[in-house]
DSSP file (Angstrom, degrees, kcal/mol; ACC not computed):
  #  RESIDUE AA STRUCTURE BP1 BP2  ACC     N-H-->O    O-->H-N    N-H-->O    O-->H-N    TCO  KAPPA ALPHA  PHI   PSI    X-CA   Y-CA   Z-CA
    1    1 A X              0   0    0      0, 0.0     2,-0.3     0, 0.0     5,-0.1   0.000 360.0 360.0 360.0 -50.2  -15.3  -12.0  -12.6
    2    2 A X    >   -     0   0    0      3,-0.3     3,-0.8     1,-0.1     0, 0.0  -0.991 360.0 -61.2 169.0-170.6  -18.1  -10.0  -14.3
    3    3 A X  T 3  S+     0   0    0     -2,-0.3    -1,-0.1     1,-0.2     0, 0.0   0.633 123.4  52.2 -78.3 -14.3  -20.1   -9.4  -17.4
    4    4 A X  T 3  S+     0   0    0      8,-0.1     7,-3.5     6,-0.0     2,-0.3   0.278 101.9  67.1-108.1  10.9  -17.1   -8.5  -19.6
    5    5 A X  E <   +A   10   0A   0     -3,-0.8    -3,-0.3     5,-0.3     2,-0.3  -0.958  50.2 178.6-130.3 151.8  -15.0  -11.6  -18.9
    6    6 A X  E >  S-A    9   0A   0      3,-2.8     3,-0.7    -2,-0.3    -3,-0.0  -0.887  74.3 -16.2-152.4 117.6  -15.4  -15.3  -19.7
    7    7 A X  T 3  S-     0   0    0     -2,-0.3     3,-0.1     1,-0.2    27,-0.1   0.916 127.6 -50.8  52.8  50.2  -12.9  -18.0  -18.8
    8    8 A X  T 3  S+     0   0    0      1,-0.2     2,-0.3    25,-0.1    24,-0.3   0.752 120.6 103.8  61.5  27.5  -10.1  -15.5  -18.1
    9    9 A X  E <  S-A    6   0A   0     -3,-0.7    -3,-2.8    22,-0.1    -1,-0.2  -0.969  79.4-100.9-133.2 151.4  -10.6  -13.7  -21.4
   10   10 A X  E     -A    5   0A   0     -2,-0.3    -5,-0.3    -5,-0.2     2,-0.2  -0.504  30.3-174.1 -71.4 138.5  -12.3  -10.5  -22.3
   11   11 A X        +     0   0    0     -7,-3.5     2,-0.1    -2,-0.2    -6,-0.1  -0.627  13.0 179.8-132.5  72.4  -15.8  -10.8  -23.6
   12   12 A X        -     0   0    0     -2,-0.2    -8,-0.1     1,-0.1     5,-0.0  -0.459  37.6 -97.3 -76.3 146.1  -16.8   -7.3  -24.6
   13   13 A X     >  -     0   0    0     -2,-0.1     4,-2.1     1,-0.1     3,-0.3  -0.324  29.1-124.9 -60.3 143.8  -20.2   -6.6  -26.1
   14   14 A X  H  > S+     0   0    0      1,-0.2     4,-2.2     2,-0.2     5,-0.2   0.839 109.9  57.1 -63.1 -33.3  -20.2   -6.5  -29.8
   15   15 A X  H  > S+     0   0    0      2,-0.2     4,-2.5     1,-0.2    -1,-0.2   0.906 107.3  48.6 -64.8 -39.0  -21.8   -3.1  -29.9
   16   16 A X  H  > S+     0   0    0     -3,-0.3     4,-2.7     1,-0.2     8,-0.2   0.922 111.0  50.4 -63.6 -43.5  -19.0   -1.7  -27.7
   17   17 A X  H  < S+     0   0    0     -4,-2.1    -2,-0.2     1,-0.2    -1,-0.2   0.868 113.3  46.2 -63.2 -36.1  -16.4   -3.3  -30.0
   18   18 A X  H  < S+     0   0    0     -4,-2.2     3,-0.5    -5,-0.2    -1,-0.2   0.893 117.4  41.8 -73.8 -39.7  -18.1   -1.7  -33.1
   19   19 A X  H  < S+     0   0    0     -4,-2.5     2,-0.2     1,-0.2    -2,-0.2   0.846 130.0  25.0 -76.2 -33.8  -18.5    1.7  -31.5
   20   20 A X     X  +     0   0    0     -4,-2.7     4,-2.5    -5,-0.2    -1,-0.2  -0.567  65.6 158.8-131.8  68.9  -15.0    1.9  -29.9
   21   21 A X  H  > S+     0   0    0     -3,-0.5     4,-2.2     1,-0.2     5,-0.2   0.861  77.1  52.4 -63.7 -35.6  -12.6   -0.4  -31.8
   22   22 A X  H  > S+     0   0    0      2,-0.2     4,-1.9     1,-0.2    -1,-0.2   0.934 112.9  43.6 -66.0 -44.8   -9.5    1.3  -30.5
   23   23 A X  H  > S+     0   0    0      1,-0.2     4,-2.6     2,-0.2     5,-0.2   0.904 112.4  53.6 -66.6 -40.6  -10.5    1.1  -26.9
   24   24 A X  H  X S+     0   0    0     -4,-2.5     4,-2.2     1,-0.2    -1,-0.2   0.893 108.9  48.6 -61.8 -40.0  -11.6   -2.6  -27.4
   25   25 A X  H  X S+     0   0    0     -4,-2.2     4,-1.0     2,-0.2    -1,-0.2   0.879 111.2  50.7 -69.1 -35.8   -8.2   -3.5  -28.8
   26   26 A X  H >< S+     0   0    0     -4,-1.9     3,-0.5     2,-0.2     4,-0.5   0.921 111.7  47.7 -64.1 -43.6   -6.5   -1.8  -25.9
   27   27 A X  H >< S+     0   0    0     -4,-2.6     3,-1.4     1,-0.2    -2,-0.2   0.894 106.6  57.7 -63.1 -40.2   -8.7   -3.7  -23.4
   28   28 A X  H 3< S+     0   0    0     -4,-2.2    -1,-0.2     1,-0.3    -2,-0.2   0.767 100.4  58.0 -63.8 -25.4   -8.0   -6.9  -25.2
   29   29 A X  T << S+     0   0    0     -4,-1.0     2,-0.5    -3,-0.5    -1,-0.3   0.639  84.4  97.2 -79.1 -14.1   -4.2   -6.4  -24.7
   30   30 A X    <   -     0   0    0     -3,-1.4     2,-0.3    -4,-0.5   -20,-0.1  -0.660  64.1-155.5 -80.6 122.2   -4.7   -6.3  -20.9
   31   31 A X        +     0   0    0     -2,-0.5     2,-0.3   -22,-0.1   -22,-0.1  -0.709  14.7 178.4 -96.1 148.1   -4.0   -9.7  -19.4
   32   32 A X        -     0   0    0     -2,-0.3     2,-0.3   -24,-0.3    -2,-0.0  -0.963  22.3-123.5-145.0 163.3   -5.4  -10.8  -16.0
   33   33 A X        -     0   0    0     -2,-0.3   -25,-0.1     2,-0.1     4,-0.1  -0.786   6.4-145.7-108.4 149.8   -5.3  -13.8  -13.8
   34   34 A X  S    S+     0   0    0     -2,-0.3     2,-0.1     2,-0.1    -1,-0.1   0.506  72.7 103.3 -89.8  -4.6   -8.3  -15.8  -12.5
   35   35 A X  S    S-     0   0    0      1,-0.1    -2,-0.1     0, 0.0     2,-0.1  -0.429  84.1 -98.9 -74.0 152.7   -6.4  -16.4   -9.2
   36   36 A X        -     0   0    0     -2,-0.1     2,-0.1     1,-0.1    -1,-0.1  -0.414  39.6-109.5 -73.5 149.2   -7.5  -14.4   -6.2
   37   37 A X        -     0   0    0     -2,-0.1     2,-0.4    -3,-0.1    -1,-0.1  -0.433  29.0-161.1 -76.8 151.5   -5.4  -11.4   -5.3
   38   38 A X        -     0   0    0     -2,-0.1     2,-0.4     2,-0.0    -1,-0.0  -1.000  18.4-126.1-134.2 132.9   -3.2  -11.3   -2.2
   39   39 A X        -     0   0    0     -2,-0.4     2,-0.4     2,-0.0    -2,-0.0  -0.648  31.1-169.4 -78.5 133.3   -1.9   -8.3   -0.4
   40   40 A X        -     0   0    0     -2,-0.4     2,-0.8     8,-0.1     8,-0.2  -0.989  22.8-138.8-129.6 130.2    1.9   -8.5    0.0
   41   41 A X    >   -     0   0    0      6,-2.3     3,-1.3    -2,-0.4     6,-0.3  -0.791  16.9-161.8 -84.1 110.5    4.2   -6.3    2.1
   42   42 A X  T 3  S+     0   0    0     -2,-0.8    -1,-0.1     1,-0.3     6,-0.1   0.598  79.7  70.3 -75.1 -10.2    7.2   -5.9   -0.3
   43   43 A X  T 3  S+     0   0    0      4,-0.1     2,-0.3     3,-0.0    -1,-0.3   0.408  95.4  61.5 -87.7   4.0    9.5   -4.8    2.5
   44   44 A X  S <  S-     0   0    0     -3,-1.3     3,-0.1     1,-0.1     5,-0.1  -0.883  79.2-127.8-127.2 161.6    9.6   -8.2    4.1
   45   45 A X  S    S+     0   0    0     -2,-0.3    -1,-0.1     1,-0.2    -3,-0.0   0.851 109.8  41.6 -75.2 -34.7   10.8  -11.6    2.9
   46   46 A X  S    S-     0   0    0      2,-0.2    -1,-0.2    -3,-0.0     3,-0.1   0.502 108.8-117.7 -93.5  -3.2    7.6  -13.4    3.8
   47   47 A X  S    S+     0   0    0     -6,-0.3    -6,-2.3     1,-0.3     2,-0.4   0.508  74.8 121.4  84.1   4.1    5.2  -10.7    2.6
   48   48 A X        -     0   0    0     -8,-0.2     2,-0.4    -7,-0.1    -1,-0.3  -0.813  59.0-128.5-104.7 143.2    3.7  -10.1    6.0
   49   49 A X        +     0   0    0     -2,-0.4     2,-0.3    -3,-0.1     3,-0.1  -0.715  27.1 177.3 -92.3 137.1    3.8   -6.7    7.7
   50   50 A X     >  -     0   0    0     -2,-0.4     4,-2.5     1,-0.1     5,-0.2  -0.908  40.4-115.8-128.6 160.7    5.0   -6.3   11.2
   51   51 A X  H  > S+     0   0    0     -2,-0.3     4,-2.5     1,-0.2     5,-0.2   0.930 117.9  48.7 -61.6 -45.0    5.4   -3.2   13.4
   52   52 A X  H  > S+     0   0    0      1,-0.2     4,-2.5     2,-0.2    -1,-0.2   0.906 112.3  48.8 -62.5 -41.5    9.2   -3.7   13.5
   53   53 A X  H  > S+     0   0    0      2,-0.2     4,-2.2     1,-0.2    -1,-0.2   0.887 110.7  50.2 -66.4 -38.9    9.3   -4.2    9.7
   54   54 A X  H  X S+     0   0    0     -4,-2.5     4,-1.7     2,-0.2    -2,-0.2   0.927 112.8  46.1 -65.1 -45.0    7.2   -1.1    9.0
   55   55 A X  H  X S+     0   0    0     -4,-2.5     4,-2.2     1,-0.2    -2,-0.2   0.917 112.5  50.9 -63.6 -42.6    9.4    1.1   11.3
   56   56 A X  H  X S+     0   0    0     -4,-2.5     4,-2.9     1,-0.2     5,-0.3   0.889 108.1  52.2 -63.2 -38.8   12.6   -0.3    9.7
   57   57 A X  H  X S+     0   0    0     -4,-2.2     4,-1.5     1,-0.2     6,-0.3   0.861 109.4  50.3 -67.3 -33.5   11.3    0.3    6.2
   58   58 A X  H  <>S+     0   0    0     -4,-1.7     5,-1.8     2,-0.2     6,-0.4   0.916 114.2  43.8 -68.1 -41.8   10.6    3.9    7.2
   59   59 A X  H ><5S+     0   0    0     -4,-2.2     3,-1.0     1,-0.2     5,-0.3   0.931 116.9  44.8 -69.7 -45.4   14.0    4.4    8.6
   60   60 A X  H 3<5S+     0   0    0     -4,-2.9    -1,-0.2     1,-0.2    -2,-0.2   0.766 107.3  59.5 -71.7 -24.9   15.9    2.7    5.8
   61   61 A X  T 3<5S-     0   0    0     -4,-1.5    -1,-0.2    -5,-0.3    -2,-0.2   0.557 112.2-117.6 -80.2  -5.9   13.9    4.4    3.1
   62   62 A X  T < 5S+     0   0    0     -3,-1.0    -3,-0.2    -4,-0.3    -2,-0.1   0.682  79.1 126.3  79.9  15.9   15.1    7.8    4.4
   63   63 A X      < +     0   0    0     -5,-1.8     2,-0.6    -6,-0.3    -4,-0.2   0.322  25.7 128.8 -90.3   8.5   11.5    8.8    5.2
   64   64 A X        -     0   0    0     -6,-0.4     2,-0.3    -5,-0.3    -5,-0.0  -0.520  46.8-158.8 -67.3 114.9   12.4    9.7    8.8
   65   65 A X        -     0   0    0     -2,-0.6     2,-0.3     1,-0.0    -2,-0.1  -0.650  17.2-115.9 -99.3 152.2   10.9   13.2    9.1
   66   66 A X        -     0   0    0     -2,-0.3     4,-0.4     1,-0.1     5,-0.2  -0.666  40.4-108.3 -80.8 141.6   11.8   15.8   11.6
   67   67 A X  S    S+     0   0    0     -2,-0.3     2,-0.4     3,-0.1    -1,-0.1  -0.298  76.9  79.3 -67.6 154.2    8.9   16.6   13.9
   68   68 A X  S >> S+     0   0    0     -3,-0.0     4,-2.3     1,-0.0     3,-0.7  -0.970  97.5   0.0 150.8-131.7    7.3   19.9   13.4
   69   69 A X  T 34 S+     0   0    0     -2,-0.4    -2,-0.1     1,-0.2    -1,-0.0   0.755 120.6  67.8 -65.0 -24.4    4.7   21.1   10.9
   70   70 A X  T 34 S+     0   0    0     -4,-0.4    -1,-0.2     1,-0.2    -3,-0.1   0.895 121.8  11.6 -65.1 -39.4    4.6   17.7    9.2
   71   71 A X  T <4 S+     0   0    0     -3,-0.7     2,-0.6    -5,-0.2    -2,-0.2   0.517 107.6  92.3-117.4  -7.3    3.0   15.9   12.1
   72   72 A X     <  +     0   0    0     -4,-2.3     2,-0.3     3,-0.0     6,-0.0  -0.799  47.9 149.3 -94.0 122.7    1.9   18.8   14.4
   73   73 A X    >   -     0   0    0     -2,-0.6     3,-1.4     3,-0.2     8,-0.1  -0.964  57.0-109.6-146.5 160.3   -1.6   20.0   13.9
   74   74 A X  T 3  S+     0   0    0     -2,-0.3    -1,-0.1     1,-0.3    -2,-0.0   0.807 116.4  53.8 -62.7 -30.4   -4.3   21.5   16.0
   75   75 A X  T 3  S+     0   0    0      2,-0.1     2,-0.6    -3,-0.0    -1,-0.3   0.528  89.2  89.5 -85.9  -4.5   -6.5   18.4   15.8
   76   76 A X  S <  S-     0   0    0     -3,-1.4    -3,-0.2     2,-0.0     5,-0.0  -0.826  81.4-125.9 -93.6 121.8   -3.7   16.1   17.0
   77   77 A X    >>  -     0   0    0     -2,-0.6     4,-1.9     1,-0.1     3,-0.8  -0.343  20.0-118.4 -63.9 146.2   -3.6   15.7   20.8
   78   78 A X  H 3> S+     0   0    0      1,-0.3     4,-2.7     2,-0.2     5,-0.2   0.838 112.8  59.6 -55.6 -34.8   -0.3   16.5   22.4
   79   79 A X  H 3> S+     0   0    0      1,-0.2     4,-2.0     2,-0.2    -1,-0.3   0.894 107.5  45.2 -63.1 -37.7    0.0   13.0   23.8
   80   80 A X  H <> S+     0   0    0     -3,-0.8     4,-2.5     2,-0.2    -1,-0.2   0.865 111.7  52.5 -72.0 -36.6   -0.1   11.5   20.2
   81   81 A X  H  X S+     0   0    0     -4,-1.9     4,-2.4     2,-0.2    -2,-0.2   0.929 111.2  46.4 -63.1 -44.9    2.3   14.1   18.9
   82   82 A X  H  X S+     0   0    0     -4,-2.7     4,-2.6     2,-0.2    -2,-0.2   0.901 111.7  51.3 -65.3 -41.2    4.8   13.2   21.7
   83   83 A X  H  X S+     0   0    0     -4,-2.0     4,-2.4    -5,-0.2    -1,-0.2   0.918 110.8  48.7 -60.8 -43.3    4.3    9.5   21.0
   84   84 A X  H  X S+     0   0    0     -4,-2.5     4,-2.7     2,-0.2    -2,-0.2   0.908 110.6  50.8 -63.6 -42.1    5.0   10.1   17.3
   85   85 A X  H  X S+     0   0    0     -4,-2.4     4,-1.7     1,-0.2    -2,-0.2   0.933 111.5  47.5 -60.8 -45.7    8.1   12.1   18.1
   86   86 A X  H  <>S+     0   0    0     -4,-2.6     5,-3.2     1,-0.2     6,-0.6   0.899 112.4  49.9 -62.3 -40.9    9.4    9.3   20.4
   87   87 A X  H ><5S+     0   0    0     -4,-2.4     3,-1.2     1,-0.2    -2,-0.2   0.932 111.9  46.9 -62.9 -46.4    8.6    6.7   17.7
   88   88 A X  H 3<5S+     0   0    0     -4,-2.7    -1,-0.2     1,-0.2    -2,-0.2   0.759 116.2  44.8 -69.2 -24.8   10.4    8.6   15.0
   89   89 A X  T 3<5S-     0   0    0     -4,-1.7    -1,-0.2    -5,-0.2    -2,-0.2   0.182 111.6-115.7-106.0  16.3   13.5    9.3   17.1
   90   90 A X  T < 5S+     0   0    0     -3,-1.2    -3,-0.2     1,-0.1    -4,-0.1   0.888  76.2 129.3  54.8  44.6   13.8    5.8   18.5
   91   91 A X      < +     0   0    0     -5,-3.2     2,-0.3    -6,-0.1    -4,-0.2   0.288  29.8 113.4-112.2   7.2   13.0    7.0   22.1
   92   92 A X  S    S-     0   0    0     -6,-0.6     2,-0.4    -5,-0.1     5,-0.1  -0.644  74.0-114.2 -80.7 135.2   10.3    4.5   23.0
   93   93 A X        -     0   0    0     -2,-0.3     2,-0.2     4,-0.1    -2,-0.1  -0.539  41.9-178.4 -70.0 126.2   11.2    2.1   25.8
   94   94 A X     >  -     0   0    0     -2,-0.4     4,-2.6     1,-0.1     5,-0.2  -0.713  43.9 -99.5-116.8 170.8   11.3   -1.4   24.4
   95   95 A X  H  > S+     0   0    0     -2,-0.2     4,-1.4     1,-0.2    -1,-0.1   0.896 124.9  51.1 -56.1 -40.9   12.0   -4.8   26.0
   96   96 A X  H  4 S+     0   0    0      1,-0.2    -1,-0.2     2,-0.2     3,-0.2   0.923 112.5  44.4 -64.5 -44.7   15.5   -4.6   24.6
   97   97 A X  H  4 S+     0   0    0      1,-0.2    -2,-0.2     2,-0.2    -1,-0.2   0.845 110.5  55.2 -70.5 -33.4   16.1   -1.1   26.0
   98   98 A X  H  <        0   0    0     -4,-2.6    -1,-0.2     1,-0.3    -2,-0.2   0.787 360.0 360.0 -71.8 -26.6   14.6   -2.0   29.4
   99   99 A X     <        0   0    0     -4,-1.4    -1,-0.3    -5,-0.2    -2,-0.2   0.501 360.0 360.0 -68.7 360.0   16.9   -5.0   29.9
């Protein structure tokens, strides 16, 4: 993990503990795991992100924005702006819609 940990416990230098006892006690209260971290998409049951799941989380969260100043800028090409508008308004042709 590093120079300040040993066997999943904090191992702060004694000079640091002497100079900053309050900070050292605060650090000592922080617990951590020796297991590796894993990124988890909290909007799905299996923790994996999908395009459909991401879009659904935006719609269900109420984050669906109206197009305009929020996504329109001089540096965004019109084709990308139109694609974004279609995506946000559920106007993209999908396999389901094409059937």
